[in-house]
All heavy atoms as TSV, in Angstrom:
chain	resi	resn	atom	element	x	y	z
A	1	MET	N	N	-71.862	-15.988	-94.991
A	1	MET	CA	C	-72.226	-16.422	-93.682
A	1	MET	C	C	-70.957	-16.897	-92.983
A	1	MET	O	O	-70.137	-17.619	-93.541
A	1	MET	CB	C	-73.236	-17.572	-93.784
A	1	MET	CG	C	-73.807	-17.995	-92.486
A	1	MET	SD	S	-75.006	-19.344	-92.562
A	1	MET	CE	C	-76.194	-18.763	-93.711
A	2	SER	N	N	-70.801	-16.530	-91.731
A	2	SER	CA	C	-69.583	-16.894	-90.968
A	2	SER	C	C	-69.616	-18.362	-90.569
A	2	SER	O	O	-70.678	-18.983	-90.539
A	2	SER	CB	C	-69.473	-15.986	-89.741
A	2	SER	OG	O	-70.492	-16.328	-88.816
A	3	ASN	N	N	-68.450	-18.869	-90.201
A	3	ASN	CA	C	-68.347	-20.258	-89.770
A	3	ASN	C	C	-69.139	-20.481	-88.495
A	3	ASN	O	O	-69.794	-21.526	-88.359
A	3	ASN	CB	C	-66.901	-20.643	-89.497
A	3	ASN	CG	C	-66.226	-21.114	-90.771
A	3	ASN	OD1	O	-66.910	-21.388	-91.763
A	3	ASN	ND2	N	-64.934	-21.165	-90.763
A	4	SER	N	N	-69.141	-19.528	-87.561
A	4	SER	CA	C	-69.892	-19.736	-86.313
A	4	SER	C	C	-71.375	-19.751	-86.577
A	4	SER	O	O	-72.096	-20.511	-85.902
A	4	SER	CB	C	-69.526	-18.618	-85.317
A	4	SER	OG	O	-69.854	-17.368	-85.834
A	5	ALA	N	N	-71.862	-18.994	-87.538
A	5	ALA	CA	C	-73.285	-19.026	-87.882
A	5	ALA	C	C	-73.662	-20.396	-88.490
A	5	ALA	O	O	-74.702	-20.947	-88.190
A	5	ALA	CB	C	-73.638	-17.918	-88.836
A	6	LYS	N	N	-72.779	-20.909	-89.339
A	6	LYS	CA	C	-73.029	-22.230	-89.929
A	6	LYS	C	C	-73.069	-23.327	-88.861
A	6	LYS	O	O	-73.916	-24.196	-88.902
A	6	LYS	CB	C	-71.937	-22.549	-90.974
A	6	LYS	CG	C	-72.001	-21.711	-92.206
A	6	LYS	CD	C	-70.831	-22.049	-93.134
A	6	LYS	CE	C	-70.770	-21.109	-94.294
A	6	LYS	NZ	N	-69.592	-21.345	-95.135
A	7	ILE	N	N	-72.165	-23.250	-87.904
A	7	ILE	CA	C	-72.132	-24.220	-86.830
A	7	ILE	C	C	-73.371	-24.129	-85.983
A	7	ILE	O	O	-73.982	-25.115	-85.573
A	7	ILE	CB	C	-70.861	-24.040	-86.001
A	7	ILE	CG1	C	-69.639	-24.439	-86.842
A	7	ILE	CG2	C	-70.890	-24.856	-84.727
A	7	ILE	CD1	C	-68.304	-24.085	-86.235
A	8	ALA	N	N	-73.790	-22.895	-85.699
A	8	ALA	CA	C	-74.997	-22.700	-84.890
A	8	ALA	C	C	-76.227	-23.227	-85.590
A	8	ALA	O	O	-77.068	-23.924	-84.964
A	8	ALA	CB	C	-75.176	-21.203	-84.566
A	9	ILE	N	N	-76.353	-22.979	-86.889
A	9	ILE	CA	C	-77.487	-23.482	-87.639
A	9	ILE	C	C	-77.443	-25.017	-87.687
A	9	ILE	O	O	-78.479	-25.685	-87.518
A	9	ILE	CB	C	-77.511	-22.891	-89.043
A	9	ILE	CG1	C	-77.852	-21.401	-88.952
A	9	ILE	CG2	C	-78.502	-23.599	-89.933
A	9	ILE	CD1	C	-77.684	-20.634	-90.255
A	10	GLY	N	N	-76.264	-25.584	-87.861
A	10	GLY	CA	C	-76.141	-27.047	-87.867
A	10	GLY	C	C	-76.544	-27.649	-86.520
A	10	GLY	O	O	-77.208	-28.686	-86.493
A	11	GLY	N	N	-76.161	-27.001	-85.446
A	11	GLY	CA	C	-76.538	-27.504	-84.108
A	11	GLY	C	C	-78.062	-27.481	-83.888
A	11	GLY	O	O	-78.639	-28.402	-83.338
A	12	VAL	N	N	-78.685	-26.410	-84.352
A	12	VAL	CA	C	-80.153	-26.322	-84.248
A	12	VAL	C	C	-80.826	-27.389	-85.077
A	12	VAL	O	O	-81.766	-28.061	-84.643
A	12	VAL	CB	C	-80.648	-24.911	-84.638
A	12	VAL	CG1	C	-82.155	-24.866	-84.738
A	12	VAL	CG2	C	-80.156	-23.870	-83.632
A	13	VAL	N	N	-80.339	-27.613	-86.292
A	13	VAL	CA	C	-80.908	-28.633	-87.152
A	13	VAL	C	C	-80.756	-30.015	-86.534
A	13	VAL	O	O	-81.725	-30.817	-86.517
A	13	VAL	CB	C	-80.256	-28.598	-88.551
A	13	VAL	CG1	C	-80.627	-29.800	-89.390
A	13	VAL	CG2	C	-80.649	-27.301	-89.270
A	14	VAL	N	N	-79.578	-30.318	-85.978
A	14	VAL	CA	C	-79.376	-31.625	-85.334
A	14	VAL	C	C	-80.308	-31.775	-84.152
A	14	VAL	O	O	-80.916	-32.864	-83.975
A	14	VAL	CB	C	-77.882	-31.792	-84.906
A	14	VAL	CG1	C	-77.707	-32.938	-83.982
A	14	VAL	CG2	C	-77.009	-31.923	-86.114
A	15	ALA	N	N	-80.480	-30.751	-83.337
A	15	ALA	CA	C	-81.356	-30.840	-82.182
A	15	ALA	C	C	-82.825	-31.045	-82.620
A	15	ALA	O	O	-83.546	-31.862	-82.033
A	15	ALA	CB	C	-81.265	-29.565	-81.346
A	16	VAL	N	N	-83.259	-30.361	-83.693
A	16	VAL	CA	C	-84.602	-30.513	-84.137
A	16	VAL	C	C	-84.843	-31.915	-84.746
A	16	VAL	O	O	-85.887	-32.531	-84.513
A	16	VAL	CB	C	-84.978	-29.432	-85.199
A	16	VAL	CG1	C	-86.264	-29.700	-85.895
A	16	VAL	CG2	C	-85.023	-28.075	-84.519
A	17	VAL	N	N	-83.845	-32.436	-85.450
A	17	VAL	CA	C	-83.963	-33.781	-86.006
A	17	VAL	C	C	-83.999	-34.846	-84.897
A	17	VAL	O	O	-84.743	-35.807	-84.967
A	17	VAL	CB	C	-82.827	-34.065	-87.012
A	17	VAL	CG1	C	-82.728	-35.508	-87.377
A	17	VAL	CG2	C	-82.981	-33.183	-88.238
A	18	LEU	N	N	-83.201	-34.629	-83.862
A	18	LEU	CA	C	-83.127	-35.609	-82.782
A	18	LEU	C	C	-84.333	-35.562	-81.842
A	18	LEU	O	O	-84.646	-36.516	-81.155
A	18	LEU	CB	C	-81.853	-35.408	-81.947
A	18	LEU	CG	C	-80.546	-35.805	-82.563
A	18	LEU	CD1	C	-79.393	-35.462	-81.647
A	18	LEU	CD2	C	-80.542	-37.293	-82.856
A	19	MET	N	N	-85.044	-34.417	-81.819
A	19	MET	CA	C	-86.123	-34.247	-80.858
A	19	MET	C	C	-87.204	-35.360	-80.886
A	19	MET	O	O	-87.560	-35.850	-79.854
A	19	MET	CB	C	-86.771	-32.849	-81.057
A	19	MET	CG	C	-87.603	-32.424	-79.880
A	19	MET	SD	S	-88.257	-30.764	-80.057
A	19	MET	CE	C	-86.817	-29.784	-80.139
A	20	PRO	N	N	-87.692	-35.765	-82.048
A	20	PRO	CA	C	-88.692	-36.853	-82.009
A	20	PRO	C	C	-88.125	-38.180	-81.515
A	20	PRO	O	O	-88.872	-38.997	-81.017
A	20	PRO	CB	C	-89.147	-36.969	-83.469
A	20	PRO	CG	C	-88.610	-35.788	-84.167
A	20	PRO	CD	C	-87.501	-35.238	-83.384
A	21	PHE	N	N	-86.851	-38.409	-81.669
A	21	PHE	CA	C	-86.254	-39.661	-81.306
A	21	PHE	C	C	-85.840	-39.754	-79.847
A	21	PHE	O	O	-85.989	-40.788	-79.212
A	21	PHE	CB	C	-85.065	-39.982	-82.202
A	21	PHE	CG	C	-85.420	-40.078	-83.654
A	21	PHE	CD1	C	-85.019	-39.091	-84.546
A	21	PHE	CD2	C	-86.179	-41.125	-84.130
A	21	PHE	CE1	C	-85.356	-39.180	-85.872
A	21	PHE	CE2	C	-86.521	-41.203	-85.465
A	21	PHE	CZ	C	-86.122	-40.218	-86.353
A	22	ILE	N	N	-85.293	-38.690	-79.320
A	22	ILE	CA	C	-84.765	-38.768	-77.959
A	22	ILE	C	C	-85.473	-37.842	-76.965
A	22	ILE	O	O	-85.146	-37.820	-75.790
A	22	ILE	CB	C	-83.232	-38.459	-77.921
A	22	ILE	CG1	C	-82.942	-37.045	-78.409
A	22	ILE	CG2	C	-82.493	-39.517	-78.716
A	22	ILE	CD1	C	-81.474	-36.658	-78.260
A	23	GLY	N	N	-86.397	-37.039	-77.422
A	23	GLY	CA	C	-87.143	-36.151	-76.529
A	23	GLY	C	C	-86.554	-34.748	-76.483
A	23	GLY	O	O	-85.424	-34.491	-76.882
A	24	PHE	N	N	-87.374	-33.877	-75.917
A	24	PHE	CA	C	-87.007	-32.480	-75.864
A	24	PHE	C	C	-85.785	-32.207	-75.005
A	24	PHE	O	O	-84.866	-31.506	-75.406
A	24	PHE	CB	C	-88.197	-31.643	-75.360
A	24	PHE	CG	C	-87.858	-30.206	-75.115
A	24	PHE	CD1	C	-87.752	-29.337	-76.199
A	24	PHE	CD2	C	-87.644	-29.711	-73.815
A	24	PHE	CE1	C	-87.419	-28.000	-75.984
A	24	PHE	CE2	C	-87.320	-28.379	-73.628
A	24	PHE	CZ	C	-87.222	-27.544	-74.715
A	25	TRP	N	N	-85.737	-32.740	-73.783
A	25	TRP	CA	C	-84.696	-32.420	-72.855
A	25	TRP	C	C	-83.301	-32.923	-73.305
A	25	TRP	O	O	-82.305	-32.229	-73.169
A	25	TRP	CB	C	-85.002	-32.917	-71.458
A	25	TRP	CG	C	-86.190	-32.178	-70.892
A	25	TRP	CD1	C	-87.428	-32.685	-70.681
A	25	TRP	CD2	C	-86.247	-30.798	-70.555
A	25	TRP	NE1	N	-88.252	-31.705	-70.204
A	25	TRP	CE2	C	-87.570	-30.523	-70.098
A	25	TRP	CE3	C	-85.342	-29.764	-70.542
A	25	TRP	CZ2	C	-87.971	-29.269	-69.679
A	25	TRP	CZ3	C	-85.733	-28.511	-70.128
A	25	TRP	CH2	C	-87.038	-28.273	-69.703
A	26	LEU	N	N	-83.283	-34.115	-73.872
A	26	LEU	CA	C	-82.002	-34.643	-74.363
A	26	LEU	C	C	-81.523	-33.877	-75.588
A	26	LEU	O	O	-80.339	-33.642	-75.739
A	26	LEU	CB	C	-82.108	-36.130	-74.646
A	26	LEU	CG	C	-82.076	-37.043	-73.450
A	26	LEU	CD1	C	-82.286	-38.510	-73.860
A	26	LEU	CD2	C	-80.820	-36.869	-72.652
A	27	SER	N	N	-82.471	-33.491	-76.446
A	27	SER	CA	C	-82.059	-32.691	-77.623
A	27	SER	C	C	-81.562	-31.323	-77.177
A	27	SER	O	O	-80.622	-30.776	-77.768
A	27	SER	CB	C	-83.174	-32.594	-78.630
A	27	SER	OG	O	-84.298	-31.942	-78.086
A	28	LEU	N	N	-82.181	-30.773	-76.135
A	28	LEU	CA	C	-81.713	-29.483	-75.599
A	28	LEU	C	C	-80.309	-29.648	-75.002
A	28	LEU	O	O	-79.458	-28.767	-75.172
A	28	LEU	CB	C	-82.698	-28.950	-74.567
A	28	LEU	CG	C	-82.395	-27.584	-74.002
A	28	LEU	CD1	C	-82.524	-26.528	-75.074
A	28	LEU	CD2	C	-83.350	-27.256	-72.848
A	29	LEU	N	N	-80.088	-30.758	-74.341
A	29	LEU	CA	C	-78.761	-31.060	-73.806
A	29	LEU	C	C	-77.723	-31.134	-74.904
A	29	LEU	O	O	-76.627	-30.628	-74.767
A	29	LEU	CB	C	-78.802	-32.355	-72.978
A	29	LEU	CG	C	-77.518	-32.759	-72.311
A	29	LEU	CD1	C	-77.105	-31.751	-71.257
A	29	LEU	CD2	C	-77.640	-34.127	-71.716
A	30	VAL	N	N	-78.062	-31.776	-76.002
A	30	VAL	CA	C	-77.154	-31.873	-77.181
A	30	VAL	C	C	-76.875	-30.461	-77.738
A	30	VAL	O	O	-75.736	-30.115	-78.021
A	30	VAL	CB	C	-77.737	-32.790	-78.247
A	30	VAL	CG1	C	-76.942	-32.673	-79.541
A	30	VAL	CG2	C	-77.743	-34.228	-77.747
A	31	LEU	N	N	-77.944	-29.673	-77.847
A	31	LEU	CA	C	-77.824	-28.329	-78.429
A	31	LEU	C	C	-76.888	-27.458	-77.579
A	31	LEU	O	O	-76.103	-26.675	-78.121
A	31	LEU	CB	C	-79.201	-27.684	-78.523
A	31	LEU	CG	C	-79.279	-26.279	-79.116
A	31	LEU	CD1	C	-78.898	-26.339	-80.577
A	31	LEU	CD2	C	-80.671	-25.723	-78.980
A	32	ILE	N	N	-76.961	-27.560	-76.271
A	32	ILE	CA	C	-76.143	-26.729	-75.395
A	32	ILE	C	C	-74.799	-27.411	-75.061
A	32	ILE	O	O	-73.775	-26.771	-74.981
A	32	ILE	CB	C	-76.927	-26.410	-74.085
A	32	ILE	CG1	C	-78.114	-25.545	-74.459
A	32	ILE	CG2	C	-76.052	-25.726	-73.082
A	32	ILE	CD1	C	-79.064	-25.282	-73.331
A	33	GLY	N	N	-74.824	-28.722	-74.878
A	33	GLY	CA	C	-73.659	-29.436	-74.447
A	33	GLY	C	C	-72.524	-29.558	-75.464
A	33	GLY	O	O	-71.348	-29.444	-75.118
A	34	VAL	N	N	-72.873	-29.780	-76.706
A	34	VAL	CA	C	-71.829	-29.986	-77.714
A	34	VAL	C	C	-70.951	-28.744	-77.897
A	34	VAL	O	O	-69.714	-28.845	-77.867
A	34	VAL	CB	C	-72.448	-30.463	-79.053
A	34	VAL	CG1	C	-71.448	-30.446	-80.173
A	34	VAL	CG2	C	-73.032	-31.825	-78.881
A	35	PRO	N	N	-71.538	-27.512	-78.057
A	35	PRO	CA	C	-70.655	-26.365	-78.146
A	35	PRO	C	C	-69.866	-26.096	-76.875
A	35	PRO	O	O	-68.714	-25.677	-76.914
A	35	PRO	CB	C	-71.630	-25.196	-78.400
A	35	PRO	CG	C	-72.837	-25.834	-78.957
A	35	PRO	CD	C	-72.920	-27.178	-78.353
A	36	ALA	N	N	-70.466	-26.410	-75.711
A	36	ALA	CA	C	-69.749	-26.201	-74.456
A	36	ALA	C	C	-68.549	-27.126	-74.350
A	36	ALA	O	O	-67.460	-26.737	-73.947
A	36	ALA	CB	C	-70.684	-26.426	-73.268
A	37	ILE	N	N	-68.728	-28.382	-74.746
A	37	ILE	CA	C	-67.628	-29.343	-74.684
A	37	ILE	C	C	-66.548	-28.962	-75.713
A	37	ILE	O	O	-65.349	-29.056	-75.451
A	37	ILE	CB	C	-68.144	-30.769	-74.963
A	37	ILE	CG1	C	-68.987	-31.229	-73.762
A	37	ILE	CG2	C	-67.005	-31.738	-75.230
A	37	ILE	CD1	C	-69.705	-32.523	-73.982
A	38	ALA	N	N	-66.967	-28.475	-76.858
A	38	ALA	CA	C	-66.004	-28.043	-77.892
A	38	ALA	C	C	-65.182	-26.889	-77.380
A	38	ALA	O	O	-63.979	-26.797	-77.597
A	38	ALA	CB	C	-66.729	-27.684	-79.175
A	39	TYR	N	N	-65.851	-25.921	-76.712
A	39	TYR	CA	C	-65.125	-24.757	-76.133
A	39	TYR	C	C	-64.140	-25.196	-75.059
A	39	TYR	O	O	-63.013	-24.745	-75.026
A	39	TYR	CB	C	-66.131	-23.747	-75.579
A	39	TYR	CG	C	-65.460	-22.570	-74.930
A	39	TYR	CD1	C	-64.926	-21.547	-75.714
A	39	TYR	CD2	C	-65.381	-22.450	-73.518
A	39	TYR	CE1	C	-64.343	-20.429	-75.121
A	39	TYR	CE2	C	-64.777	-21.387	-72.947
A	39	TYR	CZ	C	-64.255	-20.391	-73.734
A	39	TYR	OH	O	-63.650	-19.319	-73.167
A	40	LEU	N	N	-64.566	-26.104	-74.212
A	40	LEU	CA	C	-63.693	-26.579	-73.124
A	40	LEU	C	C	-62.530	-27.407	-73.635
A	40	LEU	O	O	-61.500	-27.548	-72.978
A	40	LEU	CB	C	-64.494	-27.355	-72.103
A	40	LEU	CG	C	-65.495	-26.530	-71.302
A	40	LEU	CD1	C	-66.339	-27.469	-70.435
A	40	LEU	CD2	C	-64.799	-25.477	-70.455
A	41	ALA	N	N	-62.644	-27.967	-74.855
A	41	ALA	CA	C	-61.585	-28.755	-75.439
A	41	ALA	C	C	-60.448	-27.905	-76.004
A	41	ALA	O	O	-59.383	-28.401	-76.308
A	41	ALA	CB	C	-62.143	-29.667	-76.529
A	42	LEU	N	N	-60.698	-26.598	-76.139
A	42	LEU	CA	C	-59.673	-25.702	-76.662
A	42	LEU	C	C	-58.572	-25.466	-75.633
A	42	LEU	O	O	-58.801	-25.514	-74.426
A	42	LEU	CB	C	-60.299	-24.343	-77.050
A	42	LEU	CG	C	-61.308	-24.347	-78.188
A	42	LEU	CD1	C	-61.922	-22.979	-78.305
A	42	LEU	CD2	C	-60.657	-24.776	-79.468
A	43	ASP	N	N	-57.346	-25.133	-76.131
A	43	ASP	CA	C	-56.286	-24.727	-75.249
A	43	ASP	C	C	-56.629	-23.354	-74.687
A	43	ASP	O	O	-57.374	-22.592	-75.292
A	43	ASP	CB	C	-54.972	-24.610	-76.042
A	43	ASP	CG	C	-54.450	-25.962	-76.493
A	43	ASP	OD1	O	-54.777	-26.971	-75.856
A	43	ASP	OD2	O	-53.698	-25.950	-77.499
A	44	PRO	N	N	-56.025	-22.982	-73.524
A	44	PRO	CA	C	-56.297	-21.643	-73.003
A	44	PRO	C	C	-55.939	-20.540	-73.984
A	44	PRO	O	O	-56.661	-19.522	-74.061
A	44	PRO	CB	C	-55.388	-21.594	-71.755
A	44	PRO	CG	C	-55.266	-23.014	-71.322
A	44	PRO	CD	C	-55.266	-23.794	-72.600
A	45	SER	N	N	-54.869	-20.681	-74.762
A	45	SER	CA	C	-54.507	-19.628	-75.739
A	45	SER	C	C	-55.560	-19.523	-76.836
A	45	SER	O	O	-55.894	-18.423	-77.299
A	45	SER	CB	C	-53.138	-19.902	-76.327
A	45	SER	OG	O	-53.142	-21.128	-77.053
A	46	GLN	N	N	-56.116	-20.659	-77.242
A	46	GLN	CA	C	-57.174	-20.642	-78.253
A	46	GLN	C	C	-58.430	-20.013	-77.728
A	46	GLN	O	O	-59.130	-19.302	-78.458
A	46	GLN	CB	C	-57.465	-22.058	-78.754
A	46	GLN	CG	C	-56.291	-22.662	-79.544
A	46	GLN	CD	C	-56.540	-24.144	-79.834
A	46	GLN	OE1	O	-57.087	-24.876	-78.983
A	46	GLN	NE2	N	-56.141	-24.576	-81.002
A	47	ARG	N	N	-58.756	-20.256	-76.461
A	47	ARG	CA	C	-59.932	-19.632	-75.812
A	47	ARG	C	C	-59.760	-18.116	-75.768
A	47	ARG	O	O	-60.717	-17.366	-76.060
A	47	ARG	CB	C	-60.147	-20.173	-74.425
A	47	ARG	CG	C	-60.608	-21.588	-74.377
A	47	ARG	CD	C	-60.861	-21.977	-72.951
A	47	ARG	NE	N	-60.852	-23.434	-72.824
A	47	ARG	CZ	C	-60.700	-24.113	-71.713
A	47	ARG	NH1	N	-60.595	-23.454	-70.600
A	47	ARG	NH2	N	-60.683	-25.407	-71.735
A	48	ARG	N	N	-58.564	-17.653	-75.391
A	48	ARG	CA	C	-58.312	-16.198	-75.360
A	48	ARG	C	C	-58.467	-15.596	-76.748
A	48	ARG	O	O	-59.078	-14.533	-76.897
A	48	ARG	CB	C	-56.899	-15.921	-74.826
A	48	ARG	CG	C	-56.778	-16.005	-73.328
A	48	ARG	CD	C	-55.459	-15.437	-72.846
A	48	ARG	NE	N	-54.300	-16.106	-73.422
A	48	ARG	CZ	C	-53.717	-17.172	-72.924
A	48	ARG	NH1	N	-54.125	-17.655	-71.756
A	48	ARG	NH2	N	-52.684	-17.723	-73.530
A	49	ARG	N	N	-57.939	-16.270	-77.752
A	49	ARG	CA	C	-58.059	-15.761	-79.126
A	49	ARG	C	C	-59.508	-15.709	-79.549
A	49	ARG	O	O	-59.965	-14.730	-80.177
A	49	ARG	CB	C	-57.254	-16.664	-80.063
A	49	ARG	CG	C	-57.256	-16.227	-81.488
A	49	ARG	CD	C	-56.292	-17.068	-82.337
A	49	ARG	NE	N	-56.329	-16.627	-83.681
A	49	ARG	CZ	C	-57.015	-17.215	-84.647
A	49	ARG	NH1	N	-57.741	-18.272	-84.392
A	49	ARG	NH2	N	-56.985	-16.736	-85.873
A	50	LEU	N	N	-60.265	-16.755	-79.242
A	50	LEU	CA	C	-61.702	-16.804	-79.596
A	50	LEU	C	C	-62.453	-15.675	-78.896
A	50	LEU	O	O	-63.294	-14.995	-79.538
A	50	LEU	CB	C	-62.283	-18.145	-79.218
A	50	LEU	CG	C	-63.716	-18.405	-79.578
A	50	LEU	CD1	C	-63.909	-18.355	-81.106
A	50	LEU	CD2	C	-64.156	-19.741	-79.044
A	51	ARG	N	N	-62.188	-15.435	-77.628
A	51	ARG	CA	C	-62.879	-14.341	-76.899
A	51	ARG	C	C	-62.494	-12.990	-77.503
A	51	ARG	O	O	-63.351	-12.114	-77.655
A	51	ARG	CB	C	-62.540	-14.390	-75.419
A	51	ARG	CG	C	-63.275	-15.479	-74.678
A	51	ARG	CD	C	-63.154	-15.250	-73.179
A	51	ARG	NE	N	-61.756	-15.214	-72.714
A	51	ARG	CZ	C	-61.079	-16.216	-72.194
A	51	ARG	NH1	N	-61.656	-17.395	-72.078
A	51	ARG	NH2	N	-59.853	-16.072	-71.776
A	52	ARG	N	N	-61.214	-12.806	-77.842
A	52	ARG	CA	C	-60.777	-11.542	-78.420
A	52	ARG	C	C	-61.445	-11.280	-79.737
A	52	ARG	O	O	-61.952	-10.177	-80.003
A	52	ARG	CB	C	-59.230	-11.546	-78.587
A	52	ARG	CG	C	-58.681	-10.206	-79.027
A	52	ARG	CD	C	-57.161	-10.286	-79.152
A	52	ARG	NE	N	-56.782	-11.092	-80.264
A	52	ARG	CZ	C	-55.983	-12.177	-80.184
A	52	ARG	NH1	N	-55.516	-12.582	-79.036
A	52	ARG	NH2	N	-55.682	-12.884	-81.285
A	53	ILE	N	N	-61.530	-12.298	-80.589
A	53	ILE	CA	C	-62.156	-12.140	-81.897
A	53	ILE	C	C	-63.659	-11.859	-81.721
A	53	ILE	O	O	-64.231	-10.995	-82.395
A	53	ILE	CB	C	-61.953	-13.392	-82.777
A	53	ILE	CG1	C	-60.456	-13.444	-83.153
A	53	ILE	CG2	C	-62.817	-13.384	-83.992
A	53	ILE	CD1	C	-60.059	-14.761	-83.814
A	54	SER	N	N	-64.308	-12.553	-80.803
A	54	SER	CA	C	-65.742	-12.351	-80.578
A	54	SER	C	C	-66.029	-10.915	-80.121
A	54	SER	O	O	-66.982	-10.303	-80.528
A	54	SER	CB	C	-66.267	-13.358	-79.540
A	54	SER	OG	O	-66.127	-14.661	-80.022
A	55	ARG	N	N	-65.165	-10.391	-79.244
A	55	ARG	CA	C	-65.353	-9.017	-78.782
A	55	ARG	C	C	-65.198	-8.029	-79.904
A	55	ARG	O	O	-65.944	-7.065	-79.991
A	55	ARG	CB	C	-64.364	-8.703	-77.669
A	55	ARG	CG	C	-64.690	-9.346	-76.363
A	55	ARG	CD	C	-63.831	-8.824	-75.279
A	55	ARG	NE	N	-63.906	-9.713	-74.116
A	55	ARG	CZ	C	-62.883	-10.337	-73.590
A	55	ARG	NH1	N	-61.671	-10.181	-74.063
A	55	ARG	NH2	N	-63.044	-11.141	-72.557
A	56	LYS	N	N	-64.239	-8.252	-80.794
A	56	LYS	CA	C	-64.070	-7.338	-81.939
A	56	LYS	C	C	-65.283	-7.362	-82.833
A	56	LYS	O	O	-65.739	-6.341	-83.291
A	56	LYS	CB	C	-62.811	-7.728	-82.740
A	56	LYS	CG	C	-61.529	-7.379	-82.086
A	56	LYS	CD	C	-60.358	-7.800	-82.969
A	56	LYS	CE	C	-59.034	-7.498	-82.328
A	56	LYS	NZ	N	-57.911	-7.914	-83.136
A	57	GLU	N	N	-65.849	-8.545	-83.079
A	57	GLU	CA	C	-67.024	-8.632	-83.912
A	57	GLU	C	C	-68.222	-7.973	-83.265
A	57	GLU	O	O	-69.014	-7.328	-83.916
A	57	GLU	CB	C	-67.356	-10.096	-84.247
A	57	GLU	CG	C	-66.336	-10.706	-85.196
A	57	GLU	CD	C	-66.589	-12.164	-85.456
A	57	GLU	OE1	O	-67.546	-12.732	-84.883
A	57	GLU	OE2	O	-65.828	-12.766	-86.228
A	58	ILE	N	N	-68.354	-8.130	-81.951
A	58	ILE	CA	C	-69.456	-7.465	-81.249
A	58	ILE	C	C	-69.313	-5.965	-81.337
A	58	ILE	O	O	-70.262	-5.276	-81.592
A	58	ILE	CB	C	-69.477	-7.933	-79.766
A	58	ILE	CG1	C	-69.917	-9.402	-79.685
A	58	ILE	CG2	C	-70.431	-7.069	-78.929
A	58	ILE	CD1	C	-69.756	-10.001	-78.342
A	59	GLY	N	N	-68.110	-5.451	-81.170
A	59	GLY	CA	C	-67.874	-4.007	-81.275
A	59	GLY	C	C	-68.143	-3.494	-82.664
A	59	GLY	O	O	-68.627	-2.381	-82.842
A	60	ARG	N	N	-67.872	-4.284	-83.692
A	60	ARG	CA	C	-68.080	-3.861	-85.060
A	60	ARG	C	C	-69.583	-3.768	-85.383
A	60	ARG	O	O	-69.993	-2.957	-86.144
A	60	ARG	CB	C	-67.400	-4.838	-85.989
A	60	ARG	CG	C	-67.287	-4.321	-87.383
A	60	ARG	CD	C	-66.499	-5.242	-88.301
A	60	ARG	NE	N	-65.795	-6.283	-87.608
A	60	ARG	CZ	C	-65.481	-7.429	-88.139
A	60	ARG	NH1	N	-65.808	-7.693	-89.390
A	60	ARG	NH2	N	-64.800	-8.340	-87.483
A	61	CYS	N	N	-70.376	-4.617	-84.771
A	61	CYS	CA	C	-71.802	-4.652	-85.051
A	61	CYS	C	C	-72.551	-3.535	-84.351
A	61	CYS	O	O	-73.714	-3.331	-84.618
A	61	CYS	CB	C	-72.401	-5.988	-84.612
A	61	CYS	SG	S	-71.778	-7.384	-85.591
A	62	GLY	N	N	-71.890	-2.798	-83.482
A	62	GLY	CA	C	-72.577	-1.793	-82.701
A	62	GLY	C	C	-72.929	-0.507	-83.488
A	62	GLY	O	O	-73.515	0.388	-82.932
A	63	GLY	N	N	-72.521	-0.444	-84.758
A	63	GLY	CA	C	-72.875	0.745	-85.515
A	63	GLY	C	C	-71.672	1.694	-85.544
A	63	GLY	O	O	-70.762	1.568	-86.363
A	64	ARG	N	N	-71.644	2.658	-84.638
A	64	ARG	CA	C	-70.602	3.679	-84.602
A	64	ARG	C	C	-69.314	3.118	-83.987
A	64	ARG	O	O	-69.322	2.402	-83.003
A	64	ARG	CB	C	-71.093	4.853	-83.735
A	64	ARG	CG	C	-70.243	6.074	-83.910
A	64	ARG	CD	C	-70.844	7.220	-83.110
A	64	ARG	NE	N	-70.774	7.017	-81.687
A	64	ARG	CZ	C	-69.687	7.277	-80.929
A	64	ARG	NH1	N	-68.592	7.700	-81.482
A	64	ARG	NH2	N	-69.717	7.076	-79.639
A	65	ARG	N	N	-68.182	3.446	-84.635
A	65	ARG	CA	C	-66.898	3.028	-84.126
A	65	ARG	C	C	-66.522	3.884	-82.914
A	65	ARG	O	O	-66.839	5.092	-82.891
A	65	ARG	CB	C	-65.808	3.200	-85.154
A	65	ARG	CG	C	-65.964	2.269	-86.342
A	65	ARG	CD	C	-64.767	2.376	-87.277
A	65	ARG	NE	N	-64.234	3.716	-87.413
A	65	ARG	CZ	C	-64.559	4.578	-88.373
A	65	ARG	NH1	N	-65.416	4.263	-89.294
A	65	ARG	NH2	N	-63.964	5.762	-88.438
A	66	PRO	N	N	-65.862	3.304	-81.929
A	66	PRO	CA	C	-65.397	4.119	-80.795
A	66	PRO	C	C	-64.394	5.152	-81.271
A	66	PRO	O	O	-63.521	4.869	-82.064
A	66	PRO	CB	C	-64.714	3.097	-79.867
A	66	PRO	CG	C	-65.166	1.761	-80.300
A	66	PRO	CD	C	-65.583	1.894	-81.725
A	67	GLY	N	N	-64.576	6.369	-80.855
A	67	GLY	CA	C	-63.683	7.437	-81.242
A	67	GLY	C	C	-64.103	8.118	-82.548
A	67	GLY	O	O	-63.467	9.085	-82.977
A	68	ALA	N	N	-65.119	7.650	-83.212
A	68	ALA	CA	C	-65.585	8.280	-84.442
A	68	ALA	C	C	-66.342	9.543	-84.120
A	68	ALA	O	O	-66.957	9.678	-83.062
A	68	ALA	CB	C	-66.455	7.320	-85.238
A	69	ALA	N	N	-66.340	10.472	-85.048
A	69	ALA	CA	C	-67.049	11.731	-84.858
A	69	ALA	C	C	-68.530	11.540	-84.824
A	69	ALA	O	O	-69.087	10.726	-85.563
A	69	ALA	CB	C	-66.658	12.713	-85.954
A	70	GLN	N	N	-69.212	12.236	-83.929
A	70	GLN	CA	C	-70.674	12.194	-83.838
A	70	GLN	C	C	-71.275	12.986	-84.957
A	70	GLN	O	O	-70.700	13.939	-85.468
A	70	GLN	CB	C	-71.144	12.810	-82.494
A	70	GLN	CG	C	-70.771	11.997	-81.280
A	70	GLN	CD	C	-71.888	11.047	-80.957
A	70	GLN	OE1	O	-72.849	10.923	-81.695
A	70	GLN	NE2	N	-71.727	10.296	-79.866
A	71	GLY	N	N	-72.471	12.585	-85.376
A	71	GLY	CA	C	-73.179	13.322	-86.439
A	71	GLY	C	C	-73.785	14.598	-85.877
A	71	GLY	O	O	-73.667	14.909	-84.716
A	72	PRO	N	N	-74.469	15.360	-86.736
A	72	PRO	CA	C	-75.033	16.664	-86.284
A	72	PRO	C	C	-76.139	16.550	-85.298
A	72	PRO	O	O	-76.844	15.812	-84.974
A	72	PRO	CB	C	-75.559	17.291	-87.562
A	72	PRO	CG	C	-75.584	16.248	-88.620
A	72	PRO	CD	C	-74.703	15.129	-88.112
């Protein structure tokens, strides 16, 4: 499991645990706000690197590689 998947699962668990204590809207704010603040805390070069890596992973999950030969 990738680090980003672990972080996402951890965020969901924290939001679900907090929901009975602080309510739905505040837990939703925590779920969305914490990753957004973490992203904004990165340097511009780190953000570019993160976007580049994310695009490569998205392209890899698409099945066929660009430029690969088509099947029959």
